[in-house]
C-alpha positions as CSV (number, residue, x, y, z in Angstrom):
1,M,-14.6,6.8,-19.9
2,K,-12.9,4.1,-18.4
3,T,-10.0,2.2,-19.4
4,N,-9.1,-1.5,-18.7
5,K,-5.7,-0.7,-17.8
6,T,-3.3,-3.2,-16.0
7,R,-3.0,-2.5,-12.4
8,L,-1.0,-3.0,-9.7
9,T,-2.2,-3.6,-5.9
10,L,-0.6,-2.3,-3.6
11,D,-0.8,-3.2,-0.1
12,I,1.3,-2.1,2.5
13,V,1.3,-3.6,6.0
14,T,3.1,-2.9,9.3
15,Q,3.4,-4.8,12.6
16,E,0.5,-3.0,13.9
17,K,-1.9,-2.3,10.8
18,R,-2.9,-2.9,7.2
19,L,-1.3,0.6,6.1
20,L,-2.5,1.0,2.7
21,T,-4.7,-0.9,0.1
22,T,-5.2,0.5,-3.5
23,Q,-4.8,0.1,-7.5
24,A,-2.1,1.5,-8.5
25,D,-0.5,2.2,-12.3
26,S,3.3,1.9,-10.5
27,V,5.3,1.3,-7.8
28,T,9.0,3.0,-6.6
29,V,10.9,1.8,-3.9
30,E,14.4,2.0,-2.2
31,T,15.9,-1.9,-1.3
32,I,18.9,-2.8,-0.6
33,V,20.4,-3.3,-3.6
34,G,19.2,-0.2,-5.2
35,E,15.5,2.0,-6.4
36,L,13.3,-0.3,-8.1
37,T,10.2,0.8,-10.2
38,I,7.2,-1.7,-10.2
39,L,5.0,-0.8,-13.4
40,P,2.4,-4.2,-14.4
41,N,3.3,-7.4,-15.4
42,H,6.9,-7.4,-13.1
43,L,8.8,-10.5,-12.9
44,P,8.0,-12.2,-9.6
45,L,10.4,-11.1,-7.1
46,L,11.1,-10.9,-2.8
47,T,13.4,-8.4,-1.5
48,Q,14.5,-6.5,1.1
49,L,13.6,-2.8,1.8
50,K,15.7,-0.2,3.3
51,E,14.6,3.2,4.8
52,G,13.1,5.4,2.1
53,V,10.3,6.7,0.6
54,L,7.6,4.7,-1.2
55,T,6.2,6.3,-4.5
56,Y,2.8,5.4,-5.9
57,E,1.2,7.0,-8.4
58,I,-2.3,6.5,-9.6
59,E,-3.9,8.3,-12.6
60,G,-0.6,10.4,-12.3
61,K,-1.4,11.7,-9.1
62,K,1.9,10.2,-6.8
63,H,1.8,9.5,-4.0
64,F,4.3,8.8,-0.7
65,V,4.9,6.7,2.2
66,A,8.1,6.8,4.4
67,I,8.9,3.0,4.7
68,F,11.2,2.3,7.8
69,G,12.8,-1.5,6.5
70,G,10.7,-4.5,5.6
71,F,10.3,-6.7,2.3
72,I,8.7,-6.3,-0.8
73,E,6.9,-9.3,-2.7
74,I,5.7,-9.1,-6.3
75,S,4.0,-11.9,-7.3
76,A,2.4,-12.9,-11.3
77,H,-0.5,-11.6,-10.7
78,N,0.3,-7.7,-10.1
79,Q,0.2,-8.1,-6.2
80,V,2.9,-5.6,-4.2
81,N,2.9,-6.5,-1.1
82,V,5.3,-4.4,1.3
83,L,5.9,-5.7,5.0
84,A,6.6,-2.8,6.8
85,D,8.5,-2.7,9.8
86,S,7.5,0.4,10.4
87,A,5.6,2.9,7.5
88,I,3.7,6.7,7.3
89,R,1.8,7.8,5.2
90,A,3.2,11.5,4.2
91,E,-0.1,13.0,4.6
92,E,0.1,12.2,8.1
93,I,3.3,13.1,9.0
94,D,3.5,16.8,11.2
95,I,6.6,18.2,9.7
96,A,6.9,20.6,12.9
97,E,6.8,17.3,15.5
98,V,9.3,15.6,13.4
99,E,11.4,18.8,13.0
100,K,11.3,19.2,17.2
101,A,12.2,15.0,17.4
102,K,15.4,16.0,14.6
103,K,16.8,18.7,16.6
104,E,16.5,16.7,20.7
105,A,17.8,14.0,18.8
106,E,20.7,15.9,17.2
107,K,20.9,17.3,21.1
108,I,22.0,13.8,22.3
109,I,23.9,12.5,19.3
110,R,26.7,16.1,19.6
111,Q,26.5,15.0,24.1
112,T,29.9,13.6,25.1
113,N,29.0,11.7,27.6
114,V,25.6,10.2,26.8
115,H,25.4,6.0,27.3
116,E,25.8,4.4,24.1
117,H,22.1,2.8,23.6
118,D,21.0,6.5,23.9
119,L,23.1,7.4,21.7
120,L,22.0,4.5,19.0
121,M,18.7,5.6,19.6
122,A,19.5,9.1,19.1
123,E,20.9,8.1,15.4
124,V,18.0,6.6,14.8
125,A,15.5,8.5,15.1
126,S,17.3,11.3,13.5
127,K,17.5,9.5,10.4
128,Q,13.5,8.0,10.4
129,A,13.0,12.3,10.6
130,L,14.7,12.9,7.5
131,I,12.8,10.1,5.7
132,K,9.6,11.8,7.1
133,I,10.7,15.3,6.3
134,K,11.5,13.6,2.9
135,A,8.0,12.1,2.3
136,A,6.3,15.3,3.2
137,K,8.0,17.5,1.1
138,R,7.8,15.3,-1.8
139,L,3.8,15.5,-1.0
140,S,3.8,19.5,-0.7
141,S,5.9,19.3,-4.0
142,H,3.5,17.6,-6.0
143,S,-0.2,19.1,-4.3
């Protein structure tokens, strides 16, 4: 039986591509002022995102996306636009590959004679790897 339940239209776009467009019952995301859960008929809002895991729910099933900065815009018409610097769906994350990249970054961080730029890049890579692992583990725990 089909219900006429009001849903959000979630649209996630990165600099490279449109990652996702779907109908969702709720969206939870980490912003610079804290975690935000969006339900249908949310007040309009524009805010900056933190790196973290975006969760959206469809009919009780949770889905996860690792988000690396950007903005979220919520319109008065249940439209949720995520303009992410970078993002990846949890099911597209290769945990073994991410773990390897994280170890390589940590190895660079531990070195004492590393150029400052390389150190900063390694710290960013390590942080992004942790967020990807977090998203992938949430997916596996909800499958």
